[in-house]
C-alpha positions, 0 to 999 in steps of 0.5 A, spaced: 049 525 616 049 532 613 045 538 615 044 543 610 042 549 611 040 555 606 038 563 607 034 565 601 030 570 598 022 570 601 020 570 594 024 563 592 021 558 597 016 555 593 021 555 587 026 551 592 021 546 595 019 544 588 026 543 586 027 539 592 022 535 592 023 532 585 030 530 587 026 527 594 027 531 599 020 529 603 021 534 610 024 541 611 024 546 616 023 554 614 023 560 618 023 567 616 029 570 619 031 577 618 039 580 617 045 583 612 051 581 609 054 584 603 047 587 601 048 591 607 041 593 608 037 599 603 033 605 604 025 606 604 020 612 603 014 611 608 010 618 607 016 623 605 021 620 610 027 616 608 028 609 612 033 605 613 032 598 613 039 593 615 035 587 616 033 585 610 027 578 611 030 572 608 028 564 609 032 560 613 031 552 610 034 547 613 035 540 612 038 533 614 040 528 609 045 522 607 051 524 605 049 522 598 043 526 597 048 533 600 050 535 592 044 534 589 041 537 595 046 544 593 044 544 587 037 544 587 037 550 592 043 554 587 039 553 581 032 554 584 034 560 589 039 563 584 039 569 581 046 572 579 044 578 583 047 580 590 043 578 596 042 571 594 043 567 599 048 562 603 048 555 604 051 552 610 053 544 610 054 541 617 056 534 620 051 531 624 053 526 630 046 523 631 039 523 629 033 520 633 026 519 631 022 521 637 015 517 636 020 510 633 027 511 636 030 510 630 035 513 628 040 515 624 039 514 617 033 510 619 030 517 622 031 521 616 
């Protein structure tokens, strides 16, 4: 089992959700986060004053999937969230040792 974490632009959330739905992903967790990478923030003008915005709004999507689904999930996210411009985001894939569904006590693949 793998844990896929994707950091994407906020306006791409619906496209990514639809792409994941098409490949059969039935659940995910989404969090509004702020951060920066190579993009390094930007400056904005407000009432004549210039402000530096260091942390940009992003969305973090977390999905637990079987090993067989990882490539499909990765491809779906890259194709739906990518614009070819700086700041499109990143995908992190890590291993999951164990999953337990609290309601039923099911474990691992059965709990996904």
